[in-house]
C-alpha positions in Angstrom: 112.1 75.2 87.3 108.6 75.5 85.8 106.9 78.9 85.3 103.2 79.5 85.2 101.5 82.9 84.6 98.2 84.6 84.6 97.2 88.1 83.5 94.1 90.2 83.9 92.8 93.7 83.0 89.8 95.4 84.5 87.9 98.5 83.5 87.7 100.6 86.7 84.2 101.8 85.9 83.0 98.2 86.0 84.3 97.8 89.6 82.8 101.2 90.5 79.4 100.2 89.2 79.4 96.9 91.1 80.6 98.7 94.2 77.9 101.4 93.9 75.2 98.8 93.5 76.2 96.3 96.2 78.5 98.2 98.6 79.7 96.1 101.5 78.2 92.9 100.1 80.5 93.2 97.1 83.5 94.1 99.2 83.1 91.2 101.6 82.6 88.7 98.8 85.9 89.7 97.0 88.2 91.3 99.5 89.7 90.6 102.9 89.3 93.1 105.7 92.9 94.2 105.4 92.5 94.8 101.6 89.3 96.8 102.2 91.0 99.0 104.9 94.1 99.5 102.7 92.0 100.7 99.8 89.7 102.9 101.9 92.8 104.8 103.0 93.7 105.6 99.3 92.4 108.6 97.4 92.2 106.2 94.5 89.8 103.8 96.2 88.1 102.4 93.1 91.4 102.0 91.3 92.9 100.2 94.3 89.9 97.8 94.4 90.2 97.3 90.7 93.9 96.5 90.8 93.4 93.9 93.5 90.5 92.4 91.6 92.7 92.1 88.5 95.5 90.6 90.6 93.3 88.0 92.2 92.1 87.0 88.7 95.7 86.7 87.5 96.6 84.6 90.5 93.6 82.4 90.0 94.6 81.8 86.4 98.3 81.1 87.2 97.4 78.8 90.1 95.0 76.8 88.0 97.7 76.4 85.4 100.2 75.3 88.0 98.1 73.0 90.2 94.8 72.4 88.4 92.9 73.9 91.4 90.7 76.9 91.4 91.1 79.4 94.2 88.3 81.7 95.4 88.8 85.5 95.7 89.0 85.3 99.5 91.6 82.6 99.3 93.9 85.3 97.9 95.0 88.4 99.7 97.0 91.2 98.1 99.2 93.0 100.6 100.3 96.5 99.7 103.1 98.4 101.5 104.1 101.9 100.7 107.2 102.1 98.4 107.3 98.3 98.1 105.9 95.8 95.6 102.6 94.2 96.5 102.7 90.6 97.7 100.3 87.6 97.8 99.1 85.6 100.8 97.2 82.5 100.1 94.6 81.6 102.8 94.2 78.0 101.9 96.5 75.1 102.6 98.3 74.1 99.4 99.0 70.4 99.3 102.0 70.1 97.0 105.4 68.5 97.3 106.9 71.3 95.2 108.1 74.6 96.5 106.7 77.6 94.7 106.8 81.4 94.9 104.2 83.8 93.5 105.4 87.1 92.1 102.8 89.8 91.1 102.9 93.1 89.5 99.8 95.4 89.5 99.2 98.8 88.0 96.3 101.2 87.6 95.4 104.4 86.0 92.2 106.4 85.5 90.4 103.9 83.3 92.0 100.5 83.7 93.8 98.3 86.2 96.1 95.4 85.2 98.0 92.7 86.9 100.2 89.7 86.2 101.0 86.8 88.5 103.9 84.4 87.9 104.4 81.2 89.8 107.9 79.8 90.0 107.9 76.1 90.9 111.0 74.2 92.0 
């Protein structure tokens, strides 16, 4: 089994500044409709966006290490469910003979959001 990882940290104020400047244009460039709706229902809207941004960056890094291919932000969807760990959906066909799983962990607080992505390949 091979393991590939990616990690990212984001200052929440950075995401807030970009959101305040570009609003929906920013959201639609980075996030899927389901991600936007999920975060809009949170009292920690900016932190939720930041955590997903960091997670997408972490997945991009891990995926490039594993497959040598760069994903876009919209190729990656972070699904959150109450009282369950977040999961990843890839919206791009992956041509590989190897089976793989992506595990993620995301966290946020007032100032920063952080995420790690680990790809396990059979």
